[in-house]
N, C-alpha and C positions, 0 to 999 in steps of 0.2 A: 504493500500500499504507500507504504513512505519510508526513507532512509532513516527520518528522526522518529523514533518511537521508543516509549518505554514500556515496559511490561512488569506486573507483579504475579506470578504465578500462585503466592501463597493465598492473596486477596482477591485475585482474578481481575486485575486491574490493567487496562490500556489506554494510554495517553499517546496521540499523534499530533504532530506539528503539520499545519498546512490549513488550505482555505477548506471552511466547514462545508462549502456546496460542492467542492471535488470528492471532501472524503465520504460524503455520506453516499455518494453513487457508487462507492466501493462494496456497499453493502446489500445484503438480497432483501427483498419486501418483508416486510412482518418481523423485523429481528429484535426489536426493542418491546419490554414490558412497561417502560415510563421514559419520559425524556422530559428533563428540566432544561430550560434555555433563558441565558441571562443576555441577549443580543444587544449589538449598539443601540444607546438611545439617542444618539446624533445630538447630543445637545453642547458639543465642544464648539462654540459660537464667539469666544474671545472675551466673554464676560466673566466677572470675578464671582468669588464665594468666601465662606470663613470657615478655616480650619484650623483646630487648635488656639483659636483666637486671634489668629492672623489672615489676612487678605491674601488670597492664592487663585490662581487663573483655573476656571473650569475646564480648559482644555485637557483631554487626556490622552490624546495620540489621534495619527492620522485615520486611524479606523472609526474615530466617532466624529469626524467631520461632517457635518451636515451638507448632502448635497442637496437636490431639488426634492420636492416632496412627492414628485413621480418616481424618482429614482429610490427613495425611501420604501415606498409602499412596492416596487416592483422587487427590491432587494426582500423584503419581510414575505412576500408572497414567495419568492424562490424558494428560500430556506425552508418555510414552513410546508411547502409541496413537498420537499424532498423528506422532511420528517415525517410527514402523512403517510408516505410510501413504506417507510422502514418502521413504523410504529405497528404493533402488533393488534390485531382486529378488537379486542378488549381492552388495549393500553390508553394510558394519558398522557397529556403534555402538559406542563407547566411553563407559563411565560412571563417575565416580569418585564416591569417597564414604568415610565411617566409619562406624562401629558406628550412628550415631545415624540413618543412612538408607538404608546399602547394603543391609539386607536385604530392606527394602520394595522397592527398585528391584529386586534379583534375583528377586524373588517375583512381582513385576509383569511383568518381562522373561519369565518363563516361562510365566505364565497368557497373553499376549498373542500366543506363538507365536516368540519369539526362540527362538535355539539359542546357550546360552552356550558361548563357545570357551574363555576364560582367565579365572581372577580372579587379576589382577597384582596383587603385592603390591610399593607404592612404599616403598620405605626410605629415610626423609629423612636420614639420616646423622647429621645434628646437630641434633636435635629440642629443641625447649624442655623443661626439666625440670616434673616434676609436683610442683606446689606443695603438693599437700594430704599428699603422701606415703603416701596409701592406695590407690594404685594402681599397676601399672607405666607407666612413661613412654610415652606414646602415639608412635611411631616410625614408623607407617605409615598409608598411605591404600590403599584398596582400589580397584583399575580394572577393571570387567568389562567384556570382549570379546566382542560377540555378532553372530551373521550374523541375517538378516531370517527366516529360515525353517530348517527342520530339514534340507531338503535343497538349500539353497541352496550355491552353489559360491562361496566367499569368496576374495578376494584376500589372500595373506599372502607378502609380498616375504622369503622365507626365507631367501634365499642371502645377501642384504643384512644382514638381521639377524645371521645367522651370522658374516659378514666383520666387524660390527662387536664382535663378541665373540672376536675372536681366532681365529677358524676352528673355535670350537665352538657347538654348539646353545646358543640364548640362554635362560635358564630365565625364570620367571614372578616373579622376585625381583630388582627392578630397584632398585640404590642410584643415587640422582641426589639433588644438592643441592638445597635450597629456591632459587627466585629470587635470582639475583646484585643486587647492589645497580644494576648499570647496567639492569637490566631494569625497576627501579622510578624510573628517571629523572625521568617527568613526574610521578610519584604512583604510589600502591599500591592495588590492593585486597586485602582481606582475605583471600582465598581464591586468590591469584593462583598460578598453577601455572608451574613451570620452563619456559623454552622447549626445554632439552634432553628434558625429558619429553614434549612435544607434537611434537617432532622426530622421536623414535623412533617414536611412537605413528601419525605422519601418514606416514612411510617404509617402516613395515611394512605398512600397509593401504590406500595408495591410489599412484595413478601420477601423474606429471605431467599438468597440465590437468583432472584428474579435481576435480569439484564436492562441495567440503567445508563443513557445517554446525554451529554453534555456536550452539543454543538460548539459552544463558546465557554470553554471550563476555566480561563483565568487561572487564577492561582490554585484551583484544584478543591475548592471547598464541597462540591458535589463529591468527588471520589473520595475524599477524606470521609465524609459521612457514610459512604455507601460501604467501605472498608469496616468501618465502625459496626455498621447495621448488617454485615454478611450479604451485601447485595454485589453483584458483578457491574463493571464500570467500564465504559469507554469515553473517552474526553478528546476533545480536539481544540486547537488554539493555532492560531497562525504567528504568536510570540513565542521564540524561543525560550526568552527570560521568564515568562509567567510560566511556561511548563516546567522550567528549573524550579521554581517556588513549587509547583504542583508536586513535583517528584520529592521534595524533600518532606514537604508535609504527609503525603501519603505514607512514606517510608517510616516515618516516625509513629503514625497510626498502625502500621502493619507490625513494628516492632512492638506495638504495646498489646498487641495480639496473640503474640507468641509466647 
């Protein structure tokens, strides 16, 4: 598939460097039980934000530069089409985003035949302040959860989620803090998701030994949690540096399991 890959046979983890669209084409249809995707939000527009009390640029890299709205939607439709093909008939997909991309993602999902199950609001609890003072502080991200088809019989570990919520039905508003300092011990990804968020997602919609895909895996949070929860994992990323972070984090997790 590619010369740049990492495999861990103990935890059945595979990481590949390359373009997600190209790598998806190497997998047969109906390969994956669950997909989590954190695609580019396209918010690198030259603006500023607050980080650790300091004003910093919002620009995250060339991969996050905003092309035209038409190009953004074409990109989202193309990778979601690839994911739809490799998702098993009763599998589900989770996609995170903000106002910059999530409406395109949702519309693309609907046009491709996915059935949206929930729009989860992830409340970050302690978000950075809005420096412009012209908007409400951005305190949430949206995570869309969808099954492959309208009539698919998707997995939902309802009782486990209810137990996590003190015996009550879990709502679609999740209060979870951003990644802890130790989650960034080898370095950080600008859009890194907390392990607690992926832990809930993976436990809710997959079982041990299921095969999980993250086509934009960044610093490997999905892979770390899959190793911890005994799920098999495949991750793609175009940036070799972020995959190095992912490998170090996953290796730590595998050592803990031995």
